[in-house]
mmJSON file of the N, C-alpha and C atoms, coordinates in Angstrom:
{"data_MODEL":{"atom_site":{
"group_PDB":["ATOM","ATOM","ATOM","ATOM","ATOM","ATOM","ATOM","ATOM","ATOM","ATOM","ATOM","ATOM","ATOM","ATOM","ATOM","ATOM","ATOM","ATOM","ATOM","ATOM","ATOM","ATOM","ATOM","ATOM","ATOM","ATOM","ATOM","ATOM","ATOM","ATOM","ATOM","ATOM","ATOM","ATOM","ATOM","ATOM","ATOM","ATOM","ATOM","ATOM","ATOM","ATOM","ATOM","ATOM","ATOM","ATOM","ATOM","ATOM","ATOM","ATOM","ATOM","ATOM","ATOM","ATOM","ATOM","ATOM","ATOM","ATOM","ATOM","ATOM","ATOM","ATOM","ATOM","ATOM","ATOM","ATOM","ATOM","ATOM","ATOM","ATOM","ATOM","ATOM","ATOM","ATOM","ATOM","ATOM","ATOM","ATOM","ATOM","ATOM","ATOM","ATOM","ATOM","ATOM","ATOM","ATOM","ATOM","ATOM","ATOM","ATOM","ATOM","ATOM","ATOM","ATOM","ATOM","ATOM","ATOM","ATOM","ATOM","ATOM","ATOM","ATOM","ATOM","ATOM","ATOM","ATOM","ATOM","ATOM","ATOM","ATOM","ATOM","ATOM","ATOM","ATOM","ATOM","ATOM","ATOM","ATOM","ATOM","ATOM","ATOM","ATOM","ATOM","ATOM","ATOM","ATOM","ATOM","ATOM","ATOM","ATOM","ATOM","ATOM","ATOM","ATOM","ATOM","ATOM","ATOM","ATOM","ATOM","ATOM","ATOM","ATOM","ATOM","ATOM","ATOM","ATOM","ATOM","ATOM","ATOM","ATOM","ATOM","ATOM","ATOM","ATOM","ATOM","ATOM","ATOM","ATOM","ATOM","ATOM","ATOM","ATOM","ATOM","ATOM","ATOM","ATOM","ATOM","ATOM","ATOM","ATOM","ATOM","ATOM","ATOM","ATOM","ATOM","ATOM","ATOM","ATOM","ATOM","ATOM","ATOM","ATOM","ATOM","ATOM","ATOM","ATOM","ATOM","ATOM","ATOM","ATOM","ATOM","ATOM","ATOM","ATOM","ATOM","ATOM","ATOM","ATOM","ATOM","ATOM","ATOM","ATOM","ATOM","ATOM"],
"id":[1,2,3,4,5,6,7,8,9,10,11,12,13,14,15,16,17,18,19,20,21,22,23,24,25,26,27,28,29,30,31,32,33,34,35,36,37,38,39,40,41,42,43,44,45,46,47,48,49,50,51,52,53,54,55,56,57,58,59,60,61,62,63,64,65,66,67,68,69,70,71,72,73,74,75,76,77,78,79,80,81,82,83,84,85,86,87,88,89,90,91,92,93,94,95,96,97,98,99,100,101,102,103,104,105,106,107,108,109,110,111,112,113,114,115,116,117,118,119,120,121,122,123,124,125,126,127,128,129,130,131,132,133,134,135,136,137,138,139,140,141,142,143,144,145,146,147,148,149,150,151,152,153,154,155,156,157,158,159,160,161,162,163,164,165,166,167,168,169,170,171,172,173,174,175,176,177,178,179,180,181,182,183,184,185,186,187,188,189,190,191,192,193,194,195,196,197,198,199,200,201,202,203,204],
"type_symbol":["N","C","C","N","C","C","N","C","C","N","C","C","N","C","C","N","C","C","N","C","C","N","C","C","N","C","C","N","C","C","N","C","C","N","C","C","N","C","C","N","C","C","N","C","C","N","C","C","N","C","C","N","C","C","N","C","C","N","C","C","N","C","C","N","C","C","N","C","C","N","C","C","N","C","C","N","C","C","N","C","C","N","C","C","N","C","C","N","C","C","N","C","C","N","C","C","N","C","C","N","C","C","N","C","C","N","C","C","N","C","C","N","C","C","N","C","C","N","C","C","N","C","C","N","C","C","N","C","C","N","C","C","N","C","C","N","C","C","N","C","C","N","C","C","N","C","C","N","C","C","N","C","C","N","C","C","N","C","C","N","C","C","N","C","C","N","C","C","N","C","C","N","C","C","N","C","C","N","C","C","N","C","C","N","C","C","N","C","C","N","C","C","N","C","C","N","C","C","N","C","C","N","C","C"],
"label_atom_id":["N","CA","C","N","CA","C","N","CA","C","N","CA","C","N","CA","C","N","CA","C","N","CA","C","N","CA","C","N","CA","C","N","CA","C","N","CA","C","N","CA","C","N","CA","C","N","CA","C","N","CA","C","N","CA","C","N","CA","C","N","CA","C","N","CA","C","N","CA","C","N","CA","C","N","CA","C","N","CA","C","N","CA","C","N","CA","C","N","CA","C","N","CA","C","N","CA","C","N","CA","C","N","CA","C","N","CA","C","N","CA","C","N","CA","C","N","CA","C","N","CA","C","N","CA","C","N","CA","C","N","CA","C","N","CA","C","N","CA","C","N","CA","C","N","CA","C","N","CA","C","N","CA","C","N","CA","C","N","CA","C","N","CA","C","N","CA","C","N","CA","C","N","CA","C","N","CA","C","N","CA","C","N","CA","C","N","CA","C","N","CA","C","N","CA","C","N","CA","C","N","CA","C","N","CA","C","N","CA","C","N","CA","C","N","CA","C","N","CA","C","N","CA","C","N","CA","C","N","CA","C","N","CA","C","N","CA","C"],
"label_alt_id":[null,null,null,null,null,null,null,null,null,null,null,null,null,null,null,null,null,null,null,null,null,null,null,null,null,null,null,null,null,null,null,null,null,null,null,null,null,null,null,null,null,null,null,null,null,null,null,null,null,null,null,null,null,null,null,null,null,null,null,null,null,null,null,null,null,null,null,null,null,null,null,null,null,null,null,null,null,null,null,null,null,null,null,null,null,null,null,null,null,null,null,null,null,null,null,null,null,null,null,null,null,null,null,null,null,null,null,null,null,null,null,null,null,null,null,null,null,null,null,null,null,null,null,null,null,null,null,null,null,null,null,null,null,null,null,null,null,null,null,null,null,null,null,null,null,null,null,null,null,null,null,null,null,null,null,null,null,null,null,null,null,null,null,null,null,null,null,null,null,null,null,null,null,null,null,null,null,null,null,null,null,null,null,null,null,null,null,null,null,null,null,null,null,null,null,null,null,null,null,null,null,null,null,null],
"label_comp_id":["MET","MET","MET","PRO","PRO","PRO","SER","SER","SER","ALA","ALA","ALA","ALA","ALA","ALA","ASP","ASP","ASP","ASN","ASN","ASN","GLN","GLN","GLN","ALA","ALA","ALA","LEU","LEU","LEU","VAL","VAL","VAL","ALA","ALA","ALA","GLU","GLU","GLU","LEU","LEU","LEU","ALA","ALA","ALA","ARG","ARG","ARG","GLU","GLU","GLU","SER","SER","SER","LEU","LEU","LEU","ALA","ALA","ALA","LEU","LEU","LEU","GLY","GLY","GLY","GLY","GLY","GLY","GLY","GLY","GLY","ASP","ASP","ASP","GLU","GLU","GLU","PRO","PRO","PRO","GLU","GLU","GLU","ARG","ARG","ARG","ASP","ASP","ASP","CYS","CYS","CYS","TRP","TRP","TRP","ARG","ARG","ARG","VAL","VAL","VAL","VAL","VAL","VAL","HIS","HIS","HIS","ARG","ARG","ARG","HIS","HIS","HIS","VAL","VAL","VAL","HIS","HIS","HIS","GLY","GLY","GLY","MET","MET","MET","LEU","LEU","LEU","PRO","PRO","PRO","SER","SER","SER","GLU","GLU","GLU","TYR","TYR","TYR","ASP","ASP","ASP","ILE","ILE","ILE","ARG","ARG","ARG","GLU","GLU","GLU","VAL","VAL","VAL","PRO","PRO","PRO","GLU","GLU","GLU","GLU","GLU","GLU","LEU","LEU","LEU","PHE","PHE","PHE","LEU","LEU","LEU","ALA","ALA","ALA","VAL","VAL","VAL","LEU","LEU","LEU","ALA","ALA","ALA","ALA","ALA","ALA","SER","SER","SER","ARG","ARG","ARG","ALA","ALA","ALA","GLN","GLN","GLN","LEU","LEU","LEU"],
"label_asym_id":["A","A","A","A","A","A","A","A","A","A","A","A","A","A","A","A","A","A","A","A","A","A","A","A","A","A","A","A","A","A","A","A","A","A","A","A","A","A","A","A","A","A","A","A","A","A","A","A","A","A","A","A","A","A","A","A","A","A","A","A","A","A","A","A","A","A","A","A","A","A","A","A","A","A","A","A","A","A","A","A","A","A","A","A","A","A","A","A","A","A","A","A","A","A","A","A","A","A","A","A","A","A","A","A","A","A","A","A","A","A","A","A","A","A","A","A","A","A","A","A","A","A","A","A","A","A","A","A","A","A","A","A","A","A","A","A","A","A","A","A","A","A","A","A","A","A","A","A","A","A","A","A","A","A","A","A","A","A","A","A","A","A","A","A","A","A","A","A","A","A","A","A","A","A","A","A","A","A","A","A","A","A","A","A","A","A","A","A","A","A","A","A","A","A","A","A","A","A","A","A","A","A","A","A"],
"label_entity_id":["1","1","1","1","1","1","1","1","1","1","1","1","1","1","1","1","1","1","1","1","1","1","1","1","1","1","1","1","1","1","1","1","1","1","1","1","1","1","1","1","1","1","1","1","1","1","1","1","1","1","1","1","1","1","1","1","1","1","1","1","1","1","1","1","1","1","1","1","1","1","1","1","1","1","1","1","1","1","1","1","1","1","1","1","1","1","1","1","1","1","1","1","1","1","1","1","1","1","1","1","1","1","1","1","1","1","1","1","1","1","1","1","1","1","1","1","1","1","1","1","1","1","1","1","1","1","1","1","1","1","1","1","1","1","1","1","1","1","1","1","1","1","1","1","1","1","1","1","1","1","1","1","1","1","1","1","1","1","1","1","1","1","1","1","1","1","1","1","1","1","1","1","1","1","1","1","1","1","1","1","1","1","1","1","1","1","1","1","1","1","1","1","1","1","1","1","1","1","1","1","1","1","1","1"],
"label_seq_id":[1,1,1,2,2,2,3,3,3,4,4,4,5,5,5,6,6,6,7,7,7,8,8,8,9,9,9,10,10,10,11,11,11,12,12,12,13,13,13,14,14,14,15,15,15,16,16,16,17,17,17,18,18,18,19,19,19,20,20,20,21,21,21,22,22,22,23,23,23,24,24,24,25,25,25,26,26,26,27,27,27,28,28,28,29,29,29,30,30,30,31,31,31,32,32,32,33,33,33,34,34,34,35,35,35,36,36,36,37,37,37,38,38,38,39,39,39,40,40,40,41,41,41,42,42,42,43,43,43,44,44,44,45,45,45,46,46,46,47,47,47,48,48,48,49,49,49,50,50,50,51,51,51,52,52,52,53,53,53,54,54,54,55,55,55,56,56,56,57,57,57,58,58,58,59,59,59,60,60,60,61,61,61,62,62,62,63,63,63,64,64,64,65,65,65,66,66,66,67,67,67,68,68,68],
"pdbx_PDB_ins_code":[null,null,null,null,null,null,null,null,null,null,null,null,null,null,null,null,null,null,null,null,null,null,null,null,null,null,null,null,null,null,null,null,null,null,null,null,null,null,null,null,null,null,null,null,null,null,null,null,null,null,null,null,null,null,null,null,null,null,null,null,null,null,null,null,null,null,null,null,null,null,null,null,null,null,null,null,null,null,null,null,null,null,null,null,null,null,null,null,null,null,null,null,null,null,null,null,null,null,null,null,null,null,null,null,null,null,null,null,null,null,null,null,null,null,null,null,null,null,null,null,null,null,null,null,null,null,null,null,null,null,null,null,null,null,null,null,null,null,null,null,null,null,null,null,null,null,null,null,null,null,null,null,null,null,null,null,null,null,null,null,null,null,null,null,null,null,null,null,null,null,null,null,null,null,null,null,null,null,null,null,null,null,null,null,null,null,null,null,null,null,null,null,null,null,null,null,null,null,null,null,null,null,null,null],
"Cartn_x":[125.297,126.468,125.997,126.511,126.084,126.522,125.709,126.04,127.075,127.653,128.632,127.996,126.74,126.046,125.857,125.533,125.404,126.735,127.812,129.14,129.5,129.189,129.48,128.684,127.429,126.598,127.141,127.561,128.135,129.409,130.294,131.553,131.28,130.349,130.02,129.451,128.582,127.993,129.054,129.929,130.982,131.958,132.22,133.091,132.46,131.162,130.465,130.527,130.321,130.383,131.777,132.81,134.175,134.444,133.95,134.134,133.364,132.178,131.382,132.029,132.693,133.307,134.474,135.324,136.53,136.781,135.913,136.081,137.198,137.779,138.83,140.232,140.383,141.714,142.629,142.077,142.843,142.074,142.124,141.277,141.523,142.781,143.054,142.398,142.562,141.994,140.465,139.886,138.429,137.81,138.449,137.942,138.049,139.169,139.325,138.255,137.962,136.964,135.566,135.159,133.81,133.709,134.778,134.764,134.711,135.442,135.402,133.975,133.32,131.94,131.007,131.204,130.369,130.557,131.791,132.1,131.786,132.161,132.068,130.902,130.173,128.989,129.234,130.479,130.787,132.095,132.223,133.502,134.551,135.804,136.839,137.14,137.493,137.988,139.464,140.07,141.461,142.423,142.197,143.134,142.563,141.532,140.878,141.722,142.176,143.018,142.387,141.073,140.42,140.605,140.72,140.94,139.68,139.914,138.84,139.252,138.296,138.648,139.45,140.663,141.552,140.975,140.37,139.802,138.71,137.851,136.795,137.394,138.356,139.011,139.627,140.362,141.016,140.01,138.912,137.874,137.219,136.955,136.364,137.346,138.6,139.618,139.705,139.718,139.777,138.536,137.368,136.123,136.097,136.611,136.653,137.568,138.713,139.657,139.077,138.312,137.684,136.632,136.055,135.014,135.594,136.884,137.491,137.65],
"Cartn_y":[141.971,142.775,144.118,144.525,145.786,146.985,148.012,149.225,150.031,151.026,151.899,152.633,153.037,153.731,152.807,151.544,150.573,150.413,150.322,150.179,151.406,152.596,153.823,153.873,153.459,153.45,152.444,151.282,150.273,150.792,151.374,151.904,152.992,153.883,154.959,154.403,153.406,152.797,152.091,151.331,150.638,151.629,152.739,153.766,154.356,154.628,155.142,154.109,152.848,151.794,151.699,151.866,151.778,152.914,154.093,155.229,155.012,154.443,154.167,153.064,152.154,151.019,151.457,152.315,152.66,154.14,154.971,156.405,157.025,156.279,156.826,156.728,156.077,155.953,155.019,153.928,152.95,152.66,153.574,153.426,152.15,151.732,150.525,149.305,149.184,148.046,148.073,149.232,149.333,149.075,149.577,149.334,147.857,147.242,145.815,145.022,145.403,144.682,144.79,145.988,146.106,145.428,145.459,144.741,143.236,142.778,141.369,140.978,141.811,141.521,141.493,142.417,142.444,141.17,140.74,139.591,138.265,138.122,136.839,136.732,137.848,137.797,137.966,138.228,138.437,139.204,139.895,140.537,139.453,139.744,138.729,138.447,137.208,136.858,137.252,137.064,137.497,136.876,135.63,134.941,134.683,135.407,135.226,135.894,135.118,135.667,135.493,135.314,135.165,136.431,136.237,137.342,138.197,139.459,140.359,140.957,141.374,141.965,143.262,143.266,144.419,145.698,145.596,146.777,147.407,146.575,147.085,147.681,146.999,147.515,148.885,149.032,150.301,151.41,151.071,152.08,152.531,151.596,151.937,152.766,152.412,153.167,154.601,154.769,156.121,156.931,156.304,157.003,157.341,156.455,156.687,157.865,157.892,158.996,160.322,160.288,161.516,162.057,161.182,161.605,162.128,161.917,162.379,163.874],
"Cartn_z":[48.857,49.221,49.772,50.943,51.546,50.709,50.739,49.999,50.766,50.104,50.755,51.927,51.77,52.865,54.061,53.8,54.887,55.612,54.85,55.451,56.275,55.763,56.504,57.792,57.741,58.937,59.951,59.486,60.376,61.025,60.236,60.768,61.799,61.505,62.448,63.744,63.647,64.845,65.678,65.026,65.758,66.39,65.722,66.295,67.554,67.513,68.705,69.84,69.497,70.509,71.127,70.306,70.842,71.82,71.521,72.433,73.726,73.63,74.828,75.662,75.002,75.685,76.562,76.025,76.775,76.949,76.431,76.599,75.791,74.86,74.015,74.586,75.751,76.356,75.571,75.055,74.27,72.98,72.01,70.822,70.019,69.87,69.1,69.75,71.05,71.783,71.728,71.989,72.017,70.647,69.594,68.24,67.883,68.242,67.971,68.708,69.948,70.742,70.133,69.67,69.107,67.744,66.968,65.689,65.959,66.952,67.341,67.732,68.531,68.946,67.736,66.799,65.599,64.77,64.602,63.741,64.425,65.704,66.397,67.367,67.589,68.428,69.914,70.3,71.721,71.84,72.965,73.246,73.446,73.118,73.267,74.732,75.004,76.333,76.386,77.515,77.705,76.697,76.329,75.442,74.048,73.681,72.382,71.299,70.339,69.285,67.901,67.861,66.564,65.739,64.455,63.528,63.367,63.054,62.647,61.303,60.483,59.185,59.383,58.888,59.087,58.49,57.328,56.674,57.543,58.12,58.991,60.256,60.865,62.058,61.8,60.704,60.405,60.124,59.478,59.217,60.522,61.42,62.713,63.528,63.51,64.242,63.736,62.424,61.853,62.229,62.156,62.515,63.999,64.821,66.26,66.581,65.959,66.187,65.697,64.632,64.117,65.07,65.892,66.838,68.15,68.377,69.634,69.656],
"occupancy":[1.0,1.0,1.0,1.0,1.0,1.0,1.0,1.0,1.0,1.0,1.0,1.0,1.0,1.0,1.0,1.0,1.0,1.0,1.0,1.0,1.0,1.0,1.0,1.0,1.0,1.0,1.0,1.0,1.0,1.0,1.0,1.0,1.0,1.0,1.0,1.0,1.0,1.0,1.0,1.0,1.0,1.0,1.0,1.0,1.0,1.0,1.0,1.0,1.0,1.0,1.0,1.0,1.0,1.0,1.0,1.0,1.0,1.0,1.0,1.0,1.0,1.0,1.0,1.0,1.0,1.0,1.0,1.0,1.0,1.0,1.0,1.0,1.0,1.0,1.0,1.0,1.0,1.0,1.0,1.0,1.0,1.0,1.0,1.0,1.0,1.0,1.0,1.0,1.0,1.0,1.0,1.0,1.0,1.0,1.0,1.0,1.0,1.0,1.0,1.0,1.0,1.0,1.0,1.0,1.0,1.0,1.0,1.0,1.0,1.0,1.0,1.0,1.0,1.0,1.0,1.0,1.0,1.0,1.0,1.0,1.0,1.0,1.0,1.0,1.0,1.0,1.0,1.0,1.0,1.0,1.0,1.0,1.0,1.0,1.0,1.0,1.0,1.0,1.0,1.0,1.0,1.0,1.0,1.0,1.0,1.0,1.0,1.0,1.0,1.0,1.0,1.0,1.0,1.0,1.0,1.0,1.0,1.0,1.0,1.0,1.0,1.0,1.0,1.0,1.0,1.0,1.0,1.0,1.0,1.0,1.0,1.0,1.0,1.0,1.0,1.0,1.0,1.0,1.0,1.0,1.0,1.0,1.0,1.0,1.0,1.0,1.0,1.0,1.0,1.0,1.0,1.0,1.0,1.0,1.0,1.0,1.0,1.0,1.0,1.0,1.0,1.0,1.0,1.0],
"B_iso_or_equiv":[0.0,0.0,0.0,0.0,0.0,0.0,0.0,0.0,0.0,0.0,0.0,0.0,0.0,0.0,0.0,0.0,0.0,0.0,0.0,0.0,0.0,0.0,0.0,0.0,0.0,0.0,0.0,0.0,0.0,0.0,0.0,0.0,0.0,0.0,0.0,0.0,0.0,0.0,0.0,0.0,0.0,0.0,0.0,0.0,0.0,0.0,0.0,0.0,0.0,0.0,0.0,0.0,0.0,0.0,0.0,0.0,0.0,0.0,0.0,0.0,0.0,0.0,0.0,0.0,0.0,0.0,0.0,0.0,0.0,0.0,0.0,0.0,0.0,0.0,0.0,0.0,0.0,0.0,0.0,0.0,0.0,0.0,0.0,0.0,0.0,0.0,0.0,0.0,0.0,0.0,0.0,0.0,0.0,0.0,0.0,0.0,0.0,0.0,0.0,0.0,0.0,0.0,0.0,0.0,0.0,0.0,0.0,0.0,0.0,0.0,0.0,0.0,0.0,0.0,0.0,0.0,0.0,0.0,0.0,0.0,0.0,0.0,0.0,0.0,0.0,0.0,0.0,0.0,0.0,0.0,0.0,0.0,0.0,0.0,0.0,0.0,0.0,0.0,0.0,0.0,0.0,0.0,0.0,0.0,0.0,0.0,0.0,0.0,0.0,0.0,0.0,0.0,0.0,0.0,0.0,0.0,0.0,0.0,0.0,0.0,0.0,0.0,0.0,0.0,0.0,0.0,0.0,0.0,0.0,0.0,0.0,0.0,0.0,0.0,0.0,0.0,0.0,0.0,0.0,0.0,0.0,0.0,0.0,0.0,0.0,0.0,0.0,0.0,0.0,0.0,0.0,0.0,0.0,0.0,0.0,0.0,0.0,0.0,0.0,0.0,0.0,0.0,0.0,0.0],
"pdbx_formal_charge":[null,null,null,null,null,null,null,null,null,null,null,null,null,null,null,null,null,null,null,null,null,null,null,null,null,null,null,null,null,null,null,null,null,null,null,null,null,null,null,null,null,null,null,null,null,null,null,null,null,null,null,null,null,null,null,null,null,null,null,null,null,null,null,null,null,null,null,null,null,null,null,null,null,null,null,null,null,null,null,null,null,null,null,null,null,null,null,null,null,null,null,null,null,null,null,null,null,null,null,null,null,null,null,null,null,null,null,null,null,null,null,null,null,null,null,null,null,null,null,null,null,null,null,null,null,null,null,null,null,null,null,null,null,null,null,null,null,null,null,null,null,null,null,null,null,null,null,null,null,null,null,null,null,null,null,null,null,null,null,null,null,null,null,null,null,null,null,null,null,null,null,null,null,null,null,null,null,null,null,null,null,null,null,null,null,null,null,null,null,null,null,null,null,null,null,null,null,null,null,null,null,null,null,null],
"auth_seq_id":[1,1,1,2,2,2,3,3,3,4,4,4,5,5,5,6,6,6,7,7,7,8,8,8,9,9,9,10,10,10,11,11,11,12,12,12,13,13,13,14,14,14,15,15,15,16,16,16,17,17,17,18,18,18,19,19,19,20,20,20,21,21,21,22,22,22,23,23,23,24,24,24,25,25,25,26,26,26,27,27,27,28,28,28,29,29,29,30,30,30,31,31,31,32,32,32,33,33,33,34,34,34,35,35,35,36,36,36,37,37,37,38,38,38,39,39,39,40,40,40,41,41,41,42,42,42,43,43,43,44,44,44,45,45,45,46,46,46,47,47,47,48,48,48,49,49,49,50,50,50,51,51,51,52,52,52,53,53,53,54,54,54,55,55,55,56,56,56,57,57,57,58,58,58,59,59,59,60,60,60,61,61,61,62,62,62,63,63,63,64,64,64,65,65,65,66,66,66,67,67,67,68,68,68],
"auth_comp_id":["MET","MET","MET","PRO","PRO","PRO","SER","SER","SER","ALA","ALA","ALA","ALA","ALA","ALA","ASP","ASP","ASP","ASN","ASN","ASN","GLN","GLN","GLN","ALA","ALA","ALA","LEU","LEU","LEU","VAL","VAL","VAL","ALA","ALA","ALA","GLU","GLU","GLU","LEU","LEU","LEU","ALA","ALA","ALA","ARG","ARG","ARG","GLU","GLU","GLU","SER","SER","SER","LEU","LEU","LEU","ALA","ALA","ALA","LEU","LEU","LEU","GLY","GLY","GLY","GLY","GLY","GLY","GLY","GLY","GLY","ASP","ASP","ASP","GLU","GLU","GLU","PRO","PRO","PRO","GLU","GLU","GLU","ARG","ARG","ARG","ASP","ASP","ASP","CYS","CYS","CYS","TRP","TRP","TRP","ARG","ARG","ARG","VAL","VAL","VAL","VAL","VAL","VAL","HIS","HIS","HIS","ARG","ARG","ARG","HIS","HIS","HIS","VAL","VAL","VAL","HIS","HIS","HIS","GLY","GLY","GLY","MET","MET","MET","LEU","LEU","LEU","PRO","PRO","PRO","SER","SER","SER","GLU","GLU","GLU","TYR","TYR","TYR","ASP","ASP","ASP","ILE","ILE","ILE","ARG","ARG","ARG","GLU","GLU","GLU","VAL","VAL","VAL","PRO","PRO","PRO","GLU","GLU","GLU","GLU","GLU","GLU","LEU","LEU","LEU","PHE","PHE","PHE","LEU","LEU","LEU","ALA","ALA","ALA","VAL","VAL","VAL","LEU","LEU","LEU","ALA","ALA","ALA","ALA","ALA","ALA","SER","SER","SER","ARG","ARG","ARG","ALA","ALA","ALA","GLN","GLN","GLN","LEU","LEU","LEU"],
"auth_asym_id":["A","A","A","A","A","A","A","A","A","A","A","A","A","A","A","A","A","A","A","A","A","A","A","A","A","A","A","A","A","A","A","A","A","A","A","A","A","A","A","A","A","A","A","A","A","A","A","A","A","A","A","A","A","A","A","A","A","A","A","A","A","A","A","A","A","A","A","A","A","A","A","A","A","A","A","A","A","A","A","A","A","A","A","A","A","A","A","A","A","A","A","A","A","A","A","A","A","A","A","A","A","A","A","A","A","A","A","A","A","A","A","A","A","A","A","A","A","A","A","A","A","A","A","A","A","A","A","A","A","A","A","A","A","A","A","A","A","A","A","A","A","A","A","A","A","A","A","A","A","A","A","A","A","A","A","A","A","A","A","A","A","A","A","A","A","A","A","A","A","A","A","A","A","A","A","A","A","A","A","A","A","A","A","A","A","A","A","A","A","A","A","A","A","A","A","A","A","A","A","A","A","A","A","A"],
"auth_atom_id":["N","CA","C","N","CA","C","N","CA","C","N","CA","C","N","CA","C","N","CA","C","N","CA","C","N","CA","C","N","CA","C","N","CA","C","N","CA","C","N","CA","C","N","CA","C","N","CA","C","N","CA","C","N","CA","C","N","CA","C","N","CA","C","N","CA","C","N","CA","C","N","CA","C","N","CA","C","N","CA","C","N","CA","C","N","CA","C","N","CA","C","N","CA","C","N","CA","C","N","CA","C","N","CA","C","N","CA","C","N","CA","C","N","CA","C","N","CA","C","N","CA","C","N","CA","C","N","CA","C","N","CA","C","N","CA","C","N","CA","C","N","CA","C","N","CA","C","N","CA","C","N","CA","C","N","CA","C","N","CA","C","N","CA","C","N","CA","C","N","CA","C","N","CA","C","N","CA","C","N","CA","C","N","CA","C","N","CA","C","N","CA","C","N","CA","C","N","CA","C","N","CA","C","N","CA","C","N","CA","C","N","CA","C","N","CA","C","N","CA","C","N","CA","C","N","CA","C","N","CA","C","N","CA","C","N","CA","C"],
"pdbx_PDB_model_num":[1,1,1,1,1,1,1,1,1,1,1,1,1,1,1,1,1,1,1,1,1,1,1,1,1,1,1,1,1,1,1,1,1,1,1,1,1,1,1,1,1,1,1,1,1,1,1,1,1,1,1,1,1,1,1,1,1,1,1,1,1,1,1,1,1,1,1,1,1,1,1,1,1,1,1,1,1,1,1,1,1,1,1,1,1,1,1,1,1,1,1,1,1,1,1,1,1,1,1,1,1,1,1,1,1,1,1,1,1,1,1,1,1,1,1,1,1,1,1,1,1,1,1,1,1,1,1,1,1,1,1,1,1,1,1,1,1,1,1,1,1,1,1,1,1,1,1,1,1,1,1,1,1,1,1,1,1,1,1,1,1,1,1,1,1,1,1,1,1,1,1,1,1,1,1,1,1,1,1,1,1,1,1,1,1,1,1,1,1,1,1,1,1,1,1,1,1,1,1,1,1,1,1,1]
}}}
């Protein structure tokens, strides 16, 4: 089981990736996309509706917004 520090580092890295992906214009979409890539190994296609862990998505979104 990952430690809290590992989780914080992961969330911070994914938040940075989301900002690099879209520049902060659509934070919800960009955060969902990087979490999707982390979980499923690829960015989602146009019609990809696979689930992502909501807790991780929300943590990345909050961290991304804090970096803006």
